[in-house]
C-alpha angles and dihedrals in degrees: 000000000000111000114201111195116211123193129177109281096031117153103255100211092048089058105031099045094055090039090055091048093048091052092047087053089050093239118157105253131163127187115222120203114215107230096345144017100249107070123182118210129221091269099047099266110139120206132184112235119221090237140353125249088253087070097043120118127174094218095111099022115145099158141008116211120197119189117203131223132120131302085002094077091051091048091051091050090051092055115099089200093054093046092048090048090052092050091048092050092048094046093047100044095249125151119271120193125184132169137195111347094353095084085068087071089058092049092049089052093051093245096128103062109133092003134113114237142157135204143172110308110270096035096077093106088063093059089088112194096004132122109229113213124194095255136112095225127026128192114193110171106298093347120095121181134171137189102238152292093329090059097048095100093046092047092050091051092048090054091049089051089054095048103032103021136265095269091055091047091049091052091049090047089056093051096049098039093039094211 
C-alpha cells in the first residue's frame, strides 16, 4: 500500500497529480489526513483523506509519499505518526517518496546520507548527506525525490515504472500526455 500523507498547507498538484496517476495504474494508494480527514492545501483546495493518521498502521506499507508545500511540509514534520512511518519505512527497506520541500524532512532525519536527492530550490542545505544532481526527479534505490510541482507528473510516472514496470509507465504516459 502506498500511503500519501496530507497535512494542511500541502501543495495540491504535488499530491493530486501522482495520486491520480497511481489510481489510473491501479496501485493500492490511501491518503492519510494528518490530524483530521478534511485537509486544505496551500492554495485553498480542500480534500477529504481516505483515513486519518489515527487509523494509520504500517502493517501493509510499501511506500510513503510526502507532498511538499508550505506550511504542509512543516506540518508533516510535526506529526509523530508521519515521522514514525518514515522511520519504519527506512528501517524496513520500504519506498519513500518526497517532493518539493518535503525531502528536507528526510535530510533532517538523517535518511539521505550517501543518497542522491533533489528538492525545491533553496532547500538544498537541508538535504544533509545527499548528493544533489541536476535533475527534476531522482530515484536512488527505494528513495524517490523531486524538485516541485512541475515535476509531479514525471515523479508519479517514475514511481509507476518502479512498481508496475517501465513499459506500463510508458503506456500510461502516452495516454495522459496524449503525444
